[in-house]
C-alpha positions in Angstrom: -23.0 13.6 59.8 -24.2 16.3 57.7 -20.7 17.6 57.1 -19.6 14.1 55.9 -22.5 14.0 53.3 -21.5 17.7 52.0 -17.9 16.5 51.3 -19.0 13.6 49.1 -21.4 15.3 47.1 -19.2 15.3 43.9 -19.0 18.0 41.1 -21.1 20.7 40.5 -22.8 21.4 37.2 -20.5 24.5 36.8 -17.4 22.5 37.8 -18.2 19.8 35.2 -18.6 22.5 32.4 -15.5 23.9 33.5 -13.5 20.7 33.1 -15.2 20.0 29.9 -14.2 23.6 28.4 -10.5 23.0 29.7 -10.6 19.7 27.8 -12.0 21.2 24.8 -9.3 23.9 24.5 -6.5 21.4 24.9 -8.0 19.4 22.2 -8.4 22.5 20.0 -4.7 23.1 20.6 -3.5 19.7 19.8 -5.5 19.7 16.5 -4.1 23.0 15.6 -0.6 21.7 16.3 -1.4 18.4 14.3 -3.2 20.1 11.3 0.3 20.7 9.3 1.1 16.9 9.8 -2.1 15.8 8.7 -2.1 17.8 5.6 1.3 16.7 4.7 0.2 13.1 5.3 -2.7 13.5 2.7 -0.2 15.1 0.2 2.1 12.1 0.5 -1.1 9.6 0.4 -1.9 11.4 -3.0 1.6 10.6 -4.2 1.8 7.3 -3.3 -1.6 6.7 -4.8 -0.6 8.0 -8.0 2.6 6.1 -8.0 1.0 2.8 -7.1 -1.4 3.1 -10.1 1.4 4.0 -12.6 3.5 1.1 -11.4 0.6 -1.3 -11.3 -0.3 -0.6 -14.7 3.2 -1.0 -16.0 3.3 -4.3 -14.0 0.3 -5.4 -15.5 1.4 -5.0 -19.0 4.7 -6.7 -18.6 3.3 -9.5 -16.6 0.3 -10.2 -19.0 2.0 -9.2 -22.0 -0.9 -6.9 -22.9 -1.5 -3.2 -23.3 -2.9 -1.1 -20.7 -4.1 2.6 -20.8 -3.9 4.6 -17.6 -5.8 8.0 -17.8 -5.6 11.0 -15.6 -8.9 12.7 -15.2 -9.1 15.9 -13.9 -9.6 16.8 -11.1 -8.3 13.6 -9.2 -9.3 10.6 -10.8 -7.0 7.8 -12.3 -8.5 5.2 -14.5 -7.0 1.8 -15.7 -8.2 0.3 -18.9 -7.2 -2.8 -20.9 -6.3 -2.1 -24.6 -7.5 -4.8 -27.3 -6.6 -4.4 -30.9 -8.7 -6.1 -33.5 -6.2 -8.1 -35.8 -8.2 -7.3 -38.9 -8.9 -3.6 -38.7 -6.3 -2.7 -36.0 -9.0 -0.6 -34.5 -8.3 -0.3 -30.6 -11.2 -1.1 -28.0 -11.0 -0.4 -24.1 -12.1 -2.5 -21.4 -12.5 -0.7 -18.0 -10.4 -2.3 -15.3 -10.4 0.0 -12.5 -10.5 3.7 -11.2 -9.3 5.4 -8.1 -9.7 9.1 -6.7 -6.9 10.9 -4.7 -7.9 12.2 -1.2 -10.6 14.6 -1.5 -8.5 17.7 -0.5 -6.0 16.9 -3.4 -5.9 17.2 -6.9 -4.1 17.2 -10.2 -2.9 20.8 -10.0 0.5 22.7 -11.0 0.6 25.6 -8.2 2.2 28.9 -9.1 5.5 28.9 -7.8 6.8 25.1 -8.7 9.8 24.9 -10.7 8.5 23.9 -14.5 11.4 25.0 -16.6 14.9 25.3 -16.7 17.8 22.6 -16.7 17.6 20.2 -13.9 15.1 22.2 -12.0 11.9 19.9 -13.0 11.0 16.4 -12.3 13.5 14.0 -13.8 14.7 17.3 -15.8 11.7 16.8 -18.2 11.0 20.2 -20.2 7.4 20.4 -18.9 4.8 23.0 -20.2 3.5 23.5 -16.5 0.2 21.9 -17.3 -1.1 19.9 -14.1 -1.2 16.7 -16.3 1.4 16.8 -18.8 2.4 13.8 -21.1 3.5 13.7 -24.2 6.0 16.2 -23.7 8.3 15.5 -26.9 5.0 16.6 -28.8 3.6 19.7 -27.5 2.6 18.3 -23.8 -0.5 18.4 -22.4 -1.4 14.7 -22.9 -3.5 12.9 -20.3 -2.9 9.3 -21.2 -0.2 6.8 -20.9 -0.5 3.3 -22.8 2.0 1.0 -21.3 3.4 -1.7 -23.6 4.2 -5.5 -22.7 7.9 -4.3 -22.9 7.0 -1.6 -20.3 7.7 1.2 -22.5 5.1 4.2 -22.2 3.7 5.5 -25.4 1.0 8.0 -26.1 -2.0 7.5 -28.2 -0.2 8.1 -31.4 2.2 5.3 -30.3 5.2 7.5 -29.8 7.4 7.5 -26.6 5.4 9.3 -24.0 7.4 11.3 -21.5 5.5 13.3 -18.9 4.8 14.6 -15.5 1.6 14.7 -13.4 1.5 17.5 -10.6 -0.4 16.9 -7.5 -1.2 19.3 -4.5 -3.9 20.8 -2.2 -5.0 23.8 -4.0 -3.2 27.0 -2.9 -0.6 25.5 -1.0 2.6 25.3 -2.5 4.6 23.1 -0.3 2.0 20.5 -0.5 3.2 20.0 -4.2 4.3 16.2 -5.4 5.0 15.0 -8.7 5.0 11.8 -10.5 7.4 11.3 -13.8 7.3 8.8 -16.5 9.9 8.1 -19.0 8.6 6.7 -22.3 11.6 4.6 -23.3 12.1 2.6 -20.1 8.6 3.1 -18.4 10.6 4.2 -15.6 8.1 6.0 -12.7 9.6 8.3 -10.1 7.9 10.1 -7.4 8.9 13.9 -6.1 8.4 16.5 -3.4 8.7 20.0 -3.3 11.1 21.1 -0.4 12.5 24.4 0.5 16.2 24.8 -0.2 17.6 28.0 1.0 15.5 30.6 -0.8 14.2 28.3 -3.5 11.9 25.7 -3.8 13.2 22.5 -5.4 12.1 19.1 -6.6 13.8 15.9 -4.7 13.0 12.2 -4.8 
């Protein structure tokens, strides 16, 4: 009878700790394997968030026949405002519509090593200056705002066609780099990812 009770006593405390330790080790190994995927997903999330905000601003301008201003505020905020123009004074005023932040571990940043010059090497082949937020490129670059018009065009604050690029990445991680380009004449928006191609890194849609 005593032998029966001894075989049914279950795990000892040491055995239980041993099982928990093995489970923690396996979980840690799985997390290490999963981290690159998780980081890539966050960078992609930041790209899709930015693309969505730019396309939404342009869509609102066209649908409502109104002007909208999209501002990129370092390090990671995108703000949308409705633009109103006084018919007499022609002075613009702005009404806040919304703002959104990129994932906390991403930001507007142009990491050293991304292609920012040379024909065909930049997003949409735009002659960027390498600034993280780089609109109004035909007039020196470095602009941080885009004004979408009722016809879909993108202008700068001086009512000039506003070509530009905004770069997104995780700080210090070159291959997490993403970009969004805007062409002023059409308001066309594209998303870009940095990939390894042989010995070079290149932008691809």
